[in-house]
Each structure stands twice: as structure tokens, then as C-alpha cells.
C-alpha positions as CSV (number, residue, x, y, z in Angstrom):
1,M,-23.6,-5.2,12.7
2,I,-22.5,-4.0,9.3
3,A,-24.2,-1.2,7.5
4,S,-23.7,-0.2,3.8
5,D,-24.6,2.3,1.4
6,Q,-25.1,-0.1,-1.5
7,A,-28.7,-1.4,-2.4
8,P,-29.3,-5.2,-2.7
9,G,-29.0,-6.1,-6.4
10,S,-27.4,-2.4,-7.6
11,P,-24.4,-2.3,-9.4
12,P,-21.0,-1.9,-7.7
13,I,-20.2,1.5,-7.0
14,W,-17.6,2.0,-9.2
15,E,-20.2,1.1,-12.0
16,R,-22.6,3.9,-10.8
17,G,-23.2,7.0,-12.5
18,D,-23.1,8.7,-9.2
19,C,-19.8,7.2,-8.1
20,Y,-17.8,10.8,-9.3
21,P,-18.8,14.4,-8.8
22,A,-21.2,16.4,-10.9
23,K,-19.2,18.4,-13.2
24,P,-19.3,22.2,-12.5
25,A,-21.0,25.1,-14.0
26,G,-18.9,27.4,-15.8
27,H,-16.3,25.6,-17.5
28,E,-17.4,23.1,-20.9
29,Y,-14.2,21.0,-20.4
30,G,-12.3,20.2,-17.3
31,Y,-10.3,17.6,-15.1
32,V,-10.0,16.3,-11.8
33,R,-6.6,17.0,-10.2
34,G,-6.5,15.5,-6.4
35,Q,-9.7,16.5,-4.9
36,K,-10.1,20.0,-7.2
37,L,-12.2,20.6,-10.1
38,V,-10.1,22.3,-12.8
39,G,-11.8,24.0,-15.5
40,C,-9.8,24.2,-19.1
41,T,-10.1,24.2,-22.7
42,R,-10.6,21.1,-25.1
43,D,-6.7,21.9,-26.4
44,E,-5.8,22.3,-22.8
45,L,-7.4,19.0,-21.5
46,I,-6.1,16.8,-24.3
47,A,-2.6,18.2,-23.3
48,R,-3.3,17.6,-19.8
49,C,-4.0,14.0,-20.7
50,A,-1.1,13.3,-22.7
51,K,1.4,14.4,-19.8
52,I,2.7,12.3,-16.6
53,R,1.8,14.0,-13.5
54,L,1.8,13.3,-10.0
55,F,-2.0,13.5,-10.3
56,D,-2.8,12.0,-13.8
57,A,-5.8,13.4,-15.0
58,Q,-8.1,10.0,-14.7
59,L,-11.6,12.0,-14.6
60,V,-12.7,14.6,-16.8
61,W,-15.7,16.2,-18.0
62,H,-16.8,17.8,-21.5
63,P,-19.8,19.2,-22.9
64,D,-21.4,15.8,-23.7
65,S,-20.7,13.9,-20.4
66,F,-23.2,13.7,-17.7
67,G,-20.8,14.5,-15.1
68,V,-17.4,13.8,-14.4
69,V,-16.4,10.7,-16.3
70,P,-13.1,8.5,-16.4
71,A,-10.8,9.9,-19.3
72,A,-10.6,6.3,-20.8
73,S,-14.6,7.1,-21.8
74,V,-13.7,10.0,-23.7
75,D,-13.1,9.3,-27.7
76,F,-11.0,12.6,-28.4
77,L,-8.8,11.9,-25.7
78,Y,-7.8,8.5,-26.6
79,D,-4.7,9.5,-28.4
80,A,-3.5,11.6,-25.7
81,L,-3.8,8.7,-23.3
82,R,-2.1,6.9,-25.6
83,R,0.9,9.0,-25.6
84,R,0.9,9.3,-21.9
85,F,0.8,5.4,-21.5
86,K,4.0,5.4,-23.9
87,K,5.7,8.0,-21.9
88,K,5.0,5.9,-18.7
89,L,6.3,2.5,-20.3
90,I,9.4,4.5,-21.2
91,S,9.6,5.7,-17.4
92,Q,8.9,2.4,-16.4
93,V,12.0,0.9,-18.3
94,L,14.1,3.5,-17.0
95,Q,13.1,3.4,-13.5
96,G,13.1,-0.5,-13.3
97,A,16.8,-0.3,-14.8
98,L,18.1,2.1,-11.8
99,I,16.3,0.2,-9.2
100,T,17.8,-2.9,-10.5
101,M,21.5,-1.5,-10.5
102,I,21.0,0.1,-7.3
103,L,20.2,-2.9,-5.5
104,G,22.4,-5.0,-7.3
105,W,25.0,-2.7,-5.8
106,V,23.5,-3.3,-2.4
107,A,23.4,-7.1,-2.7
108,W,27.1,-6.6,-4.5
109,E,28.2,-4.8,-0.9
110,A,26.5,-7.3,1.3
111,M,28.1,-10.4,-0.1
112,D,29.8,-11.5,3.0
113,N,25.9,-12.4,4.2
114,L,24.8,-14.4,1.2
115,N,21.3,-15.0,2.5
116,Y,20.6,-11.2,2.7
117,A,22.5,-10.7,-0.5
118,G,19.9,-13.4,-2.3
119,L,17.2,-11.5,-0.6
120,I,18.2,-8.0,-2.0
121,L,18.6,-9.6,-5.5
122,F,15.4,-11.1,-5.1
123,V,13.7,-7.8,-4.4
124,A,15.6,-6.3,-7.2
125,F,14.1,-8.7,-9.8
126,I,10.6,-8.1,-8.5
127,M,10.7,-4.3,-8.2
128,G,13.3,-3.7,-10.8
129,A,13.9,-6.2,-13.5
130,R,10.8,-7.6,-14.0
131,P,8.5,-4.4,-14.4
132,A,11.0,-3.1,-16.9
133,Y,11.4,-6.3,-18.8
134,Y,7.5,-6.0,-19.4
135,A,7.2,-2.4,-19.9
136,W,10.1,-2.9,-22.7
137,K,8.2,-5.9,-24.1
138,T,4.6,-3.6,-24.3
139,L,6.9,-1.0,-26.0
140,R,8.0,-3.4,-28.7
141,R,4.4,-4.2,-29.8
142,F,3.0,-0.8,-28.7
143,D,0.7,-0.5,-31.9
144,L,-0.9,-3.7,-31.3
145,V,-2.2,-2.9,-27.5
146,G,-4.5,-0.5,-26.3
147,L,-4.7,1.4,-23.3
148,P,-3.5,-0.1,-19.6
149,V,-6.0,-1.8,-17.4
150,M,-5.3,1.1,-14.8
151,D,-7.0,3.9,-17.2
152,N,-9.7,1.6,-19.1
153,D,-11.1,-0.8,-16.1
154,P,-13.8,1.0,-13.9
155,F,-12.7,-0.6,-10.8
156,W,-9.1,0.3,-11.1
157,V,-10.0,3.8,-12.6
158,W,-12.5,4.3,-9.2
159,M,-9.5,3.3,-7.0
160,R,-7.1,5.4,-8.2
161,T,-9.2,8.4,-7.6
162,R,-9.9,7.4,-4.1
163,R,-8.8,9.5,-1.0
164,I,-6.4,7.7,1.4
165,P,-6.0,9.8,4.8
166,M,-5.5,7.0,7.0
167,T,-2.7,5.6,4.9
168,T,-1.1,8.8,4.1
169,F,-1.0,9.5,8.4
170,T,0.2,6.1,8.9
171,F,2.7,6.5,6.5
172,A,3.9,10.0,8.2
173,A,3.7,8.5,11.6
174,I,6.2,6.1,10.6
175,S,8.5,8.6,8.6
176,W,8.6,10.5,11.7
177,V,10.3,8.0,13.5
178,A,12.6,6.9,10.5
179,V,13.5,10.5,10.6
180,S,14.5,9.9,14.3
181,Q,16.5,6.8,13.3
182,V,18.5,8.8,10.4
183,I,19.4,11.6,13.0
184,F,20.5,9.5,15.8
185,G,21.5,6.4,13.9
186,L,20.0,2.9,13.0
187,D,21.9,0.9,15.0
188,R,21.3,3.2,18.2
189,S,17.4,3.1,17.3
190,A,17.2,-0.3,17.4
191,Y,18.8,-0.7,20.8
192,A,16.7,2.1,22.1
193,A,13.1,0.3,20.7
194,A,13.5,-2.9,18.7
195,M,12.5,-6.2,19.9
196,E,14.8,-8.4,21.8
197,K,13.6,-11.5,23.1
198,N,15.3,-11.2,26.7
199,A,14.3,-7.5,27.1
200,V,11.0,-8.2,26.1
201,L,10.5,-11.2,28.3
202,Q,12.2,-9.2,31.2
203,G,9.6,-6.6,31.3
204,D,10.1,-4.2,28.2
205,W,7.0,-5.2,26.7
206,W,6.7,-1.8,25.0
207,R,9.0,-3.1,22.8
208,L,6.3,-5.2,20.8
209,F,4.9,-1.7,20.0
210,T,7.6,0.6,19.2
211,A,9.6,-2.2,17.1
212,I,6.7,-1.5,14.6
213,F,8.1,1.9,13.4
214,L,11.7,1.1,13.2
215,H,13.3,-0.1,10.1
216,A,16.8,-1.7,9.4
217,D,17.9,0.3,6.3
218,P,16.5,2.2,3.6
219,V,15.4,-0.5,1.5
220,H,13.4,-2.2,4.3
221,Y,11.8,1.4,4.6
222,L,11.2,1.9,0.9
223,V,9.8,-1.5,0.3
224,N,7.4,-1.5,3.1
225,M,6.2,2.0,2.4
226,L,5.3,1.2,-0.8
227,S,3.7,-2.0,-0.1
228,L,1.7,0.4,2.8
229,F,0.6,2.6,0.1
230,A,-0.5,-0.2,-2.4
231,L,-2.5,-2.2,-0.1
232,G,-3.7,1.0,2.1
233,R,-5.2,2.2,-0.8
234,L,-7.3,-0.6,-1.5
235,L,-8.3,-1.3,2.2
236,E,-9.6,2.4,2.6
237,A,-11.4,2.2,-0.5
238,L,-13.3,-1.5,-0.1
239,A,-13.6,-0.6,3.6
240,S,-12.8,2.3,5.9
241,K,-10.2,4.4,7.7
242,A,-11.1,2.6,11.2
243,H,-10.6,-0.8,9.2
244,L,-7.1,0.3,8.1
245,I,-5.6,1.6,11.0
246,V,-7.1,-1.3,13.6
247,V,-6.1,-4.1,10.9
248,F,-2.7,-2.4,10.9
249,L,-1.8,-2.3,14.6
250,V,-3.5,-5.1,15.9
251,A,-2.0,-7.3,13.2
252,A,1.6,-5.8,13.8
253,V,1.5,-6.4,17.7
254,I,0.5,-9.8,17.0
255,G,3.3,-10.3,14.6
256,N,5.7,-9.2,16.8
257,I,4.3,-11.6,19.8
258,C,4.7,-14.6,17.1
259,S,8.3,-13.2,16.3
260,V,9.2,-13.1,20.2
261,T,7.3,-16.7,20.7
262,F,8.3,-18.6,17.9
263,S,11.5,-17.3,15.9
264,L,13.2,-14.4,17.9
265,T,16.6,-15.6,19.5
266,P,18.3,-13.8,22.1
267,G,21.0,-11.1,21.7
268,R,18.9,-10.6,18.0
269,F,16.9,-7.4,17.1
270,A,13.7,-7.6,15.3
271,L,12.0,-4.7,13.9
272,G,9.5,-3.3,11.0
273,S,6.2,-2.9,10.0
274,S,6.1,-5.9,7.9
275,G,3.7,-7.7,10.3
276,G,1.2,-4.8,10.0
277,I,1.4,-4.4,6.4
278,M,0.6,-8.4,6.0
279,G,-2.2,-7.8,8.3
280,L,-3.7,-5.5,5.6
281,L,-2.6,-8.4,2.9
282,G,-4.8,-10.7,4.9
283,F,-7.6,-8.6,5.2
284,L,-7.9,-7.4,1.6
285,T,-7.5,-11.6,0.6
286,V,-11.0,-12.0,2.9
287,V,-12.6,-9.3,1.1
288,G,-11.7,-10.8,-2.3
289,Y,-13.2,-13.9,-1.3
290,R,-16.4,-12.8,0.4
291,R,-16.8,-10.1,-2.4
292,K,-15.3,-12.1,-5.4
293,S,-18.9,-11.9,-7.0
294,I,-18.7,-8.0,-7.6
295,L,-14.9,-7.6,-7.6
296,P,-12.6,-8.0,-10.9
297,P,-11.9,-11.7,-11.7
298,D,-8.1,-11.4,-10.9
299,F,-8.6,-9.7,-7.5
300,L,-8.7,-12.6,-5.3
301,R,-6.0,-14.1,-7.6
302,L,-3.7,-11.1,-7.1
303,F,-3.6,-11.6,-3.3
304,I,-3.1,-15.3,-3.3
305,S,0.0,-14.6,-5.3
306,N,1.2,-12.2,-3.1
307,I,0.8,-14.2,-0.2
308,V,2.8,-17.3,-2.1
309,L,5.5,-14.1,-3.1
310,V,6.0,-13.3,0.5
311,G,6.4,-17.1,1.3
312,V,8.9,-17.3,-1.2
313,I,10.9,-14.1,0.0
314,G,10.9,-15.8,3.5
315,L,12.3,-18.9,2.1
316,I,15.2,-17.2,0.3
317,G,16.0,-14.5,3.0
318,F,15.3,-17.1,6.0
319,S,18.0,-16.0,8.1
320,V,17.3,-12.2,8.2
321,V,13.2,-12.2,7.2
322,D,10.9,-12.8,10.2
323,N,8.7,-15.3,8.8
324,A,6.6,-15.6,12.3
325,A,6.1,-12.0,12.4
326,H,4.7,-12.2,8.8
327,F,2.7,-15.0,9.1
328,G,1.4,-14.1,12.7
329,G,0.0,-10.3,10.9
330,L,-1.0,-12.2,8.0
331,L,-3.3,-14.7,10.3
332,A,-4.2,-11.7,12.5
333,G,-5.5,-9.5,9.5
334,A,-7.5,-12.6,7.9
335,G,-8.9,-13.1,11.4
336,I,-10.2,-9.4,11.8
337,G,-11.6,-10.0,7.9
338,V,-13.6,-13.1,8.9
339,L,-15.1,-11.7,11.9
340,T,-16.1,-8.0,10.5
341,I,-16.9,-8.8,7.1
342,S,-20.2,-11.0,6.4
343,L,-20.9,-12.8,3.2
344,G,-22.9,-10.3,0.8
345,Q,-22.7,-7.7,-1.7
346,D,-21.9,-4.6,0.0
347,L,-18.9,-2.3,-0.7
348,P,-17.0,-0.5,0.8
349,V,-17.7,-2.3,3.9
350,R,-18.6,-0.2,6.7
351,P,-17.4,-0.3,10.2
352,S,-19.8,-0.7,13.0
353,A,-20.2,1.8,15.7
354,T,-18.3,-0.2,18.0
355,F,-15.4,-0.4,15.3
356,K,-15.3,3.1,14.7
357,I,-14.7,3.8,18.2
358,A,-11.9,1.2,18.0
359,G,-10.6,2.7,15.1
360,H,-10.2,6.3,17.1
361,I,-8.5,4.6,19.6
362,A,-5.8,2.8,17.1
363,T,-5.3,6.4,15.6
364,I,-4.5,8.0,19.1
365,A,-2.2,4.9,19.9
366,L,-0.5,5.2,16.7
367,V,0.7,8.9,17.4
368,V,1.3,8.0,21.3
369,I,3.5,5.2,20.0
370,A,5.3,6.8,17.3
371,L,6.0,9.7,19.8
372,F,7.2,7.4,22.3
373,T,9.5,5.5,20.1
374,S,11.2,8.9,18.8
375,W,11.5,9.9,22.7
376,K,12.9,6.3,23.3
377,I,15.7,6.9,20.6
378,Y,16.9,10.3,21.8
379,A,16.5,9.6,25.2
380,L,19.1,6.7,24.6
381,K,21.5,9.5,23.0
382,L,21.2,11.5,26.2
383,S,22.0,8.6,28.7
């Protein structure tokens, strides 16, 4: 049974007036920074909304507002938000150019493996050149465009203000192991805890779990962690912490089982959290399909296009990308979604009591596996 706080026929939570906090007493103007309500003057609020910060001023209040409201809905903040938007576009152009140059250099250094070099160049295009081009294109016609969708659409404003404790916790666990890899060596850590077909079949079944927390190089780690935050934020907001951790771990393990069964050859190591991340993608695709009547029109299309993108990456980097783990994780996440998300209008999807227990168990498992993985890496150094 799935519970929900949303009454039948009511508008989505992001369109309801009570989805944001009540404005506090004592300050006529203010904004939300993280989860903190910060009072200020009108001029300070305008200045804050014009600046790029780690926590942008997305939610504000003023004397005429009924409560805390999206900054884009306040007329006197429009020019300040436009200035912030322009700064972000310039930043995106510079960041995209820098990412393209760095990954281009990585690809150049890897030219002895053309398959891997081609994969890195494709990632450079997706993460660097393409965003930089669109930002530059928008800057050229800046006077003709309004505020970005992320600042203006109620769904995306609500989404960007959600807390993501389990996503952050998962990132911290993976990063803990990444630090161990840096200290003791990437090759050593792979030998200690990554998947290798013969080792798994001969009794090292625990490698199906430890391999989730390892990464082959900094690019591999950064791409996976950026994906984790992007998908994790959506999943935690539209479902729950329990859904996030259960889907991630189950999909990662099933993806690794698929890798050992269908693609991994003896002598080769497989590692990474991509199977779990693909599980998040599969689960969100089911959410998009079963809640398409209330989610933004482009939501489901966004995830279908991402699945296609993963397929293209798998084709380009077929000799270095573990396609079996990717699609095993994708199907596992989608399967959990089909089993736990009924047709309806409720969002966020609430976990059943049983699923909450599974979430607690998965959280403990995440910590135990991360610590065990670090210990395996360290133990190899001592041997």
C-alpha cells in the first residue's frame, strides 16, 4: 500500500501555496538560504538576487507576499534575476570551455586506446562544449529571452529548494572510499575490491558490493557523482529517502551480477557506481510515466533522452563501458518503480512501512560496505 499527503483532485504540491514556509515575523523582506530564513532590507534582497551564490536566492518574502514565494514571481526582483542569469551564462561559457580543454587533454593522452579517447571526447562534448555553446548562443540574444526555466517554472523552483540528505549521505560514503583510493593507489584498490569474474565465481562474492564504491579515475568519479546529485535530487523530492537508497543499492548489485554473468571477461576488473545511478534513472522514468498528467510535459521525455544518451555512450565506449551493468541497473530501478508506484495523482510517492524498513537496512548496508571496502584496500597494503 502506498500512502500520500496529496488529496485526490488537488493541485501538485509545487503549485500549492503551502509548499513553502510561512514568512517570519520581524523582517519585511528576506530570502531563504539553504533551510534558513534570512531577514534583510529591500535593497539587500535585490543585491542578493543579483549575485551567484552556492545557495541562490530562489525563495523570498516581502510585505505584500502571503508567505515565502519564488523570487521570479516578484516584479521588483526581475532586473536583479536577469543580471544573475547573465552572470550564470558567462560562467557556463567559461566552465564549458575549461571542461572541454581538460577532457580534450585527457583524450589526447589516451590516444593509444582510441575507444577510451573517443568516449572522453564525447563526454567533453556533452558536459563542456554543448552547454558552453548554448550559453553563448543565449548571451548573443539575451535581450530577447526571459528568465531561465529553472528560475521561472514552479516545478523546477520547488525541486531546487528540496533537501537531499540521502543523496548527500550516499555521496559522502562513495567519496570516503575515493579518498582511500587516492591514498593507497587506484590500481591497488581495484585489485583489492573491484569485480573480477574468476574471483567472484571462486568465492569473493563480496566484490559485487565493494566494486560499487570504486572508480577507475577522476573523470569516472566526477561524472558519476554529478549524475548522482542530479538524479538523486529528483528522486528524493518525488519519492523518499528510502526509495533513493534502496533503488541505488539494489540496482547497483543487480547491475554487477549482470556484468559478471554477461560481459566481464576473466582478468578484467569492473568497478563503479554506474549501475546504481542507472537504477535511479530507470525508477524516475517510471515516475515520469505514471505521473505524466501532473509532471511538466518534458519530464518523461528528458529521461527517455537520457536513456538514449547512455546507449550512445555504451556504443562509443563499448570496450571500456560496462553495458551489462548499466542496463541491468536500469531495468532493476525500473522494476522497483513498477512494483512500488501505482497509477495515480499522488506526489511525492510515499514508501510503505515495509519499504521504510528496507530503507533503514540499506542505509546501514551502505555504511558497512563503504567501511569494508576501505578496509580491504588498506589490508592489501599491509599484506
